[in-house]
N, C-alpha and C positions, 0 to 999 in steps of 0.2 A: 370557492368562495373566499374573499379578503374582507375583512372588516377595519374599519378605521378605530384605531385605538381611544380616539377621543370620544368615540360613542359608544364605546363597548363597556358594558358592566363590568365584565372581568377586568378590563384595563382600569376601570375606576378603583377597585379594590388594589391594584398594583400600585397605582399612583398614590393611593391613602397610606401605603405602607411603607413604600420606598421613595416616592416623589416622582416628579414629572421626569427628571433627568436618566431614569433607567429606560425609559419606552422612547421607540423611534417609529417614524413613519414607514411603512412598509416599502422594502425596496425590491424591485423585480430580481435583482442578482440573488436573493435568498430563495428565490422561487424554481430555479433550475439547475441541471447538474452538468458536467463539462460534456457529456456526450447527447446531452438534449433528448434522452428517450423517457424522462420523467419531467413532469410539470409539477411544482409544489403548489401550496397555498398557506397562508398566514393570517390568523387571527389576530394576532398581538406579536408584535417583535418587542424583545427586551435584550438589553446589553447591560449585563450585571458588571460591576466593579470588584466584587469580593465573593468568597464562598459563601458568606451569610446572606448575601444579595440572592445567589443562586439558589440556597437554602428556602429563602422566603418565596422565591418565586416558584418554586417545585412546592413548598407546602400549600400555597395558595391555589396552584392548579388541582393539586390532591383534593382539597377541600370543594372544588368546583367540579370537579370530574374533567378537567380541561386537559385534551393530551399535549404532550410537551415532545419538541423534537430538538435535540441538542444541535448545534452547528460550529464546526469548526472553520477550517477554511473553505469549506466548498467543493474539494477536489475529488471527493470519493467517486466511483465509477459503477457503484452498482445501486446508486438512488437512495442510500440509507439517509442523507440528509433533507431529502424533501418529502413531504406526505401530500398525496393529491387526492386521497379518498377520506370520508368520514368528516366529522366536525372540524371547524378551521382550528388548528394548534397553536400554542404558545410556542414561538421559536425563540430558544435561549440562545444567542451567539455568545461565545467567549472571548471576542476579540478583544476586549478592553482589558481581559484578564492576562496579559503579555510578560509580566515580568519573570525575570530569572531571580528568583528570592535568593540564593545562595548557593556558593561554589565551595566545596572542601577538596582541593587538590591532593593532600595527602591521603584521604579517602577515597580518591576516583569516585566522587559524589557530585551531583548537580541538581538542586531542587529549582524546577520551571513551574509557572503557571500554565495552565492547558491551552491558553490563548495564545502562548508564546511561538513564532512561526520556527519551524526545522531549522532553518538555515541560520536564525539568531542562535539558537541552542548549539548549533556547532560552533557558530563564532564565539560565544561565551567559553566552551570549552577550549577553543583553540587560544583564547587569551590567557587561561590558566596552564598553557603547554600541555592539555590533554586533547583527545579524540571522543568526541560522539560520535559512532560510527553509523546510526541509521543515515541513509542517504538513498533520497528518491528523487525521481525527475520533477516532482511538484514541491520540493523543498523549499523554495522562495515563497511560496503561498500556503503550503500545508501547516496545520498547526499540531502541535505535541498531543493535545488532548485527543484529536483525531485518528491522528497514529497510533495512540494506545487504545482507542475505541475499536477501531479494526485490526488491530495487531499487526501493522505494515510492515513489510519486509523490506523489498530493494536490493541492492548490488553488494551490499556486503553481509548478507546472512550467512554464508558459507562460513565466516570467520566469527561473527559476533552474535549471530541469531536474531530472530525477528524482535519487533518492539516490547514483546512480552519478555523476551532475556535481557534486555536492556532495562528493566525497571525493578526498583528493588521495594517501592510504596506508593501509595496514592491517598491523596485527600480528595474525596467524593461526596456528592449529595444522593443520598438514596432516594427511592421514590415517595417516601411519605415526608420528605423535606429535613430529614436529619443528616448531619454533617457526620461521615466517619473520617476520624482524624488518624489517618493510617501512612503519613508520611516517614515511613521507616528508613533509618541508614543502615539498618542490620542487614547483613548477609545470611546469618543463620537466625531464625525465629519459627520453632517449630509449636508456637502455641493456638494450635486448632485450625478450622478451616480457613483457606487461603483467599479472602475476598478479592485480594489484588489480582489475582489470575482469574477469578471469575468475572471481574468486570471488564478487564482487558479482553478486546474481542467481542463484548457483548453489544457494541455498536449502539450503547445509549439507552438500550432496552432494560438495564436494571439499575440505572443511574447515572450520574452525569460526572465524569472526571474533573476537576477544579485545579489540581495541581499534581505534581508527580516527582518522585525520587528517582533520579536516572543515574546509571551507570556510566563512568567514563574510563577512558583506557590511555595507558602511555602512548604519547606519539611514537611510531616508529621512526627510528633513525635514517632510514633511506626507504624511499617509495619506488618501484620500478613497475612501468607499463608497457605493454606490447600487444601487437595484433599478428596472431599467428594464422595463417592459411592451413586449414586442415583437410584431410581427403573425405571427411565424413563424419556424420554425430559420433560414430562408434569410434573413431579416430580421436574425436575429442574426448569422449570420455575417458580413453586410455591416456591422453595427454594429461587430463587432470589426476588421474591415478599417479602419473609418473612425477606431475609437479609436486603434487603431496608427499610424495616418497622423497623428494630432493629438498623442500624446505618447508616441510610440515606445516603447521598452522600459519605461516608465513601468507599463504595465498588468501589473499582478501576476496578478489573478485574472477570470476570466470563465468563469462557471458558468451553464449552461442549466438553467433549471427547467421544469417540466410542471405543468399543473393537477393532474394526479393527485395528487403529490407534495403539494399543499396540501390537498387533501381528505384525504388520510392523517394529516396534521397535525390537521385539524379533526376527524378521529373518534377518534384515540387520545390526541393531544397539544394539546388545547383550549387550554391555558394558553399555547402559543406564538403571540405576538402576530404576527399576520400584516401585510404591508406595504400592502396593498389591500382598500379594502372589498368589491370583487367581485373572485374570484379569477381572474385572467386565464390565457387557455389556455397561453402561455408567458412567461417572463419571463427575464431574466439577472442575476444578481449581477455587478456590477465593483466592483474594487478598483484604486485607482491608487496608487502610491508615488514621489512627486515631490521633487526637491531644487531650489535654485537660486531659491528665493523664490518659485515658482509654486504658486499656491493650488490645492490637489485639488479643492474644492468648486466653484471657479469653472471650471476645467477640465471636470469633470463636467458643469455647466450648459451649457457651449459644446457639448460633446458630444451634450447631449440637444436642444439647438437644432439643431444640424447633422443630427442624425438624424431630428428631428422635419420638418424642411424636405424630408427624403427619403421620408417616410412609412414609416419604420422602427420607429418608437415611437409609443406612444399614451399613456404616462404614466409618471412617476418618482416614486420616493422618494431623495431625497440626505441622507445622514446629516448631521446639523449637531453632533452630539456624540457622544461615545464610548458612552453609554447607546444612542443610536439605531444606531449602528454595530455593537453586540453584539446588537440586536434584528435587525437584518437577517442577520447570519451566524447567529443562533440558527435562523431559517427552513431556512437551507442545511444547516447542520451536524445538526439534528434529523430530517431526513428520512430518513436511514438508521436511526434508532432507531423511527421508526414505521413505516418496511418491516418492521423485525423484528417489531414488535408485531402487525402485520396478518398477516405470516407468507406468503412469496413461495414459488410452486410452483419457480421456479428464477431465480436471480439471474445475470446475465453482466455482466461486465467486459470491456469490448471497445473496440477502435479501429478507425476508418475514418479515410479522408483526409477531413479537415476539410471541402472543398467537396463531398463526397458524403453528408455526414450526413443533410440533408434528405431526400433520396432513401432512404436506407437506412432512415430514421424511418418514411416512408410505405410501404415495402415490408414493413418488419416488422410493421407495424400488419396489413397484410393478412394476412400469413402467419400470425401467431398468430390472427386473427380467425378463421381458418379450421379452426384446431384446437379452437377453443371459446370462450365468452363470458367470455374472461380479461382483466383490467385490467392495462394495462403502465405502469407508472412508469418513464419514460425521462429522465434527467437526468445531470449530470455535466460533466466538465471539457472545455466546448466547445472552449477556446482550444487545447488540444493532443490534440483529436480523440477524448479517452475518453469513451464513454459508459457508465454503468449502467445497462444495459437488462433491469430486472426485471419478472418476470410473476406477477401475483398472483391468486387464486381470485375468482370473482364475489363481490359482495357477500352477507354472509350465510353463506358456506361457508368452510370450512376448508381448508388447502392439503393436508392429508393425504387428502382425497377425492381428488386428482388426481396421487397418486404414481405412478400408472401411465403418466402423460403428461409426467415430468419429462424422461425419456430423448428422446421426439420433438420438445418443445419446444428443449431444449438443441441437439439435432440441427438442427432448422430454422433456428434464429439464428445458429449458427455457420457452416453452409453459406452463408449470406447473408453473414456477415461474409466468409468465404475469396472468395466471388464480388466482393467489394468490393476485394479486396488488403487486407484488415485482418489485426487480430490478434486471436484468441480469449482472451488474456489481455493486458490492457493494463498493469496495476500492481500487480495481486495475486499473480502466479506462477502455477506451474503446480501445486505440489504434490502430492498425490496425486488431486485432484479431475480434473485435466486432463491425465492422462498420455495416456490415450486419444485426446484431442484433438489433442496434440502429434504422437503417431503419424499421426494421419489428415490434418492439415493443415499440418505441419511439412516443411521442404524436405529431401529425403531426404540430401543430400549433408551440411547442417548436422547433420542427427541422426547420420550415421555419423561426423562429426568429434567431436560431442558425446561418443559412446560411446567413442572412441578416448581422449580426454581422461580420463575417468571413469576408464577401465581402467589408464592409465599412472599416475594419481595415486594412485587407489584400487585397487589391484589384487584385494584382498580383498572389495570392495563392502560395508565395513562403514558407510560415511557416510551415514546417513539413506536406507537402500535403501527403492526404492518411491516415492520423490519425485523428481519432474521425469521421470526415464527409468523406464520400466516395469522392474521387476526381474526 
C-alpha cells in the first residue's frame, strides 16, 4: 500500500519540521529494482538536502516507529532498496546530496556526499589528476552511498580492493537520528571500534551514509588493454599468475569471458564489435596500469609471448588506441545488458577460491545440465575469485517458462559454492533476495553477533527491515 504524503499524519510531522520542499509525490521508479523480482511500497518519499535533514527524518521515523528505506541510485540487484512487506516505509533518497565537498590531491583524498553519482566522483578525481578506481557497469547512475552500503566491487578489485578498501571515513545518521561525524582523512586511527567498516556493507540496516572520505590514487602513466584467447579457465589462472610475476601490482583488471556471453552479444547486441573472427571458448580481458616509463603495450606483448611459450594462449588483440581499448571494454561491459535482454532464470553472484574456479565451473555445468537444457553464461572477475554464474533458458524459450526451477537452480549452485568454501554473495550484497541463503550458509556465531549489533544500534528495527537479516 502507498500513502499520499499530503494526507498522512507522519508526513505532516515532516512538513512541520522541514517544510514542504523535502517531500515528493511517490514516483513508481522507486518501487522496483532492475531485475523486477521485487515490488516495493512507499508511505512517504523524502529527498533531503543535508545530513541534518536526514537526521531529522530518521529521528521522526524512530519516534513514530516508521520503517526507513535508504535509496541511492536504485541499481542494486538483490532487492535491498525496495520493501514490499510490512508497514509502508519512509523512503529517503539521497539524490539531492550529490556534492563533491572537497578534493585534497596531495593527500589523495576526496570527500563526496552520498548521493554523488560514481561517474561524477571519478570525474572529480580525474580533474585533480588522480584516479578513483571503483568501476562498475552502473557507474553512470549508481551513487557512492549505495556503493558503500553494499561494499561494491567491480572490475578493479584485483588491484585496489572493494569499496570498503577505498574509504577512510564516513558521515552517517544512526537509527536514533544522531549524526556520526566520522569523515576522517587519517590513514592511521586506532581509537576503538571501527564504525566505518561496520556501516559499510550493512545495506542501510545500521544507519544511512550521508558523506564519505574516499581514497584517490596517482594516475598510471600508461594504460594497456588486451583480450587474450586462453585454452581453459586453468590456463587463465596460470596466465594471471604469470602476469603478476611480470608486472606485479600493475595488473588492474583480469576478467574471464565465456563463449556464451559472446553468443548472447551476437544475438541481441550485434553492433558490438567482437575482437576475434571466430568466437573462442574462453578469453580474458587484461588491463595494465604502469608507470616508470614502462610501455604497457610492450608489457602485454611480452606477456603474450611468455604465455604462448607455455601453451596458455592462442591469440590476442592488444589495443593500439583509445578507440580500440573502448571496443574491447564494450564487449565486457555489454555482457550484463545482453544477459538482461535474454532473461536469466537465475543469476548468481558468487566467489570461490581462485585455484578452485576451474573445478567449480566443471562441476556446476554438470549440476545444471542435470536440471535441464539450460545455457550458462559464466564470466566475471577472475582476479578476485568472483564469478557471475548465470543460468538461462534454452534458445527460443522465455525465462518465465522455468520459474518453478528458480529455487532448485539457486539451491544447487549455492550448495556447490558452500562445498567449495565460497560465498553466495561476492559483491552485490544480501538485500532481500538472499536472506534465506545467509541463514542457511552463514556462520551461526557471526549471525548471532550481527543480530546483537542490529539490536543494539537499532532497537526498534526501523532501518531497512527485512534486508540482510530476516525480519
